[in-house]
C-alpha positions in Angstrom: -26.2 22.6 13.2 -24.1 19.9 11.7 -25.2 16.4 12.2 -22.2 13.8 12.4 -23.4 10.2 12.0 -21.3 7.3 13.2 -21.9 3.6 12.3 -20.9 1.0 14.8 -20.4 -2.7 14.0 -21.7 -3.8 17.4 -24.0 -2.1 19.9 -22.1 0.8 21.6 -23.1 3.9 23.7 -22.2 7.2 22.2 -20.5 9.9 23.9 -22.8 12.5 25.1 -22.7 15.8 23.2 -20.6 18.6 24.6 -22.7 21.6 25.6 -22.4 24.2 23.0 -20.9 21.9 20.4 -21.9 22.4 16.9 -21.7 18.7 16.2 -24.5 16.5 17.2 -23.6 12.9 17.4 -26.2 10.2 16.3 -25.4 6.6 16.9 -26.8 4.0 14.7 -26.4 0.3 15.6 -25.6 -1.8 12.5 -24.6 -5.3 11.7 -21.8 -6.1 9.5 -24.1 -8.0 7.2 -27.9 -8.8 6.9 -27.3 -12.4 6.6 -28.8 -14.5 9.4 -26.3 -16.2 11.4 -27.4 -19.8 10.7 -26.2 -19.6 7.2 -22.8 -21.1 6.6 -20.0 -19.6 4.7 -20.5 -21.4 1.6 -24.3 -20.5 1.3 -23.3 -16.9 2.0 -20.6 -17.1 -0.6 -22.9 -18.6 -3.5 -25.5 -16.0 -2.6 -23.2 -13.1 -2.7 -21.7 -14.4 -6.0 -25.0 -14.7 -7.7 -26.0 -11.2 -6.5 -22.6 -9.9 -8.0 -23.0 -11.7 -11.3 -26.5 -10.3 -11.7 -25.3 -6.8 -11.6 -22.8 -7.3 -14.4 -23.5 -5.8 -17.8 -22.8 -8.6 -20.2 -21.6 -7.7 -23.8 -23.9 -8.5 -26.6 -23.0 -11.4 -28.9 -21.6 -9.0 -31.6 -19.5 -7.1 -29.0 -18.1 -10.6 -27.7 -17.3 -11.9 -31.2 -15.6 -8.6 -32.3 -13.6 -8.4 -29.1 -12.6 -12.1 -29.4 -11.3 -11.3 -32.9 -9.3 -8.4 -31.7 -7.8 -10.5 -28.9 -6.9 -13.3 -31.5 -5.3 -10.7 -33.9 -3.2 -9.1 -31.1 -2.1 -12.5 -29.9 -1.1 -13.6 -33.4 0.8 -10.3 -34.0 2.7 -10.5 -30.7 3.6 -14.1 -31.1 5.0 -13.3 -34.8 7.1 -10.4 -33.3 8.5 -12.4 -30.4 9.3 -15.5 -32.7 11.2 -13.1 -35.1 13.1 -11.4 -32.3 13.9 -14.8 -30.9 15.1 -16.1 -34.1 17.2 -13.2 -34.8 18.9 -13.5 -31.5 19.3 -17.1 -31.8 21.0 -16.5 -35.1 23.3 -13.9 -33.6 24.3 -16.3 -30.7 25.0 -19.1 -33.2 27.2 -16.9 -35.2 29.0 -15.8 -32.1 29.6 -19.2 -31.0 30.9 -20.4 -34.5 33.6 -17.5 -34.3 34.9 -18.5 -30.7 
């Protein structure tokens, strides 16, 4: 026999099983959150944020330093490429305007 479990946000009555049906329905009454109603939204937000931050796997100091260096190098190379590209087309536009 297959058990099919449904979760409801608010208390609801389940439909009775059909005779001979291979699916048995169980109803579980749950609330959308386990936070008491007297907490305001800001307190809930701060509590949830602290819980999520505690789940983060933070990089070590060596990894952070290495990745920061990689980002700085990629930024420098990209900016040099864009500067040269912009300078080249600026030169072409200047030549074009001098001709006409």
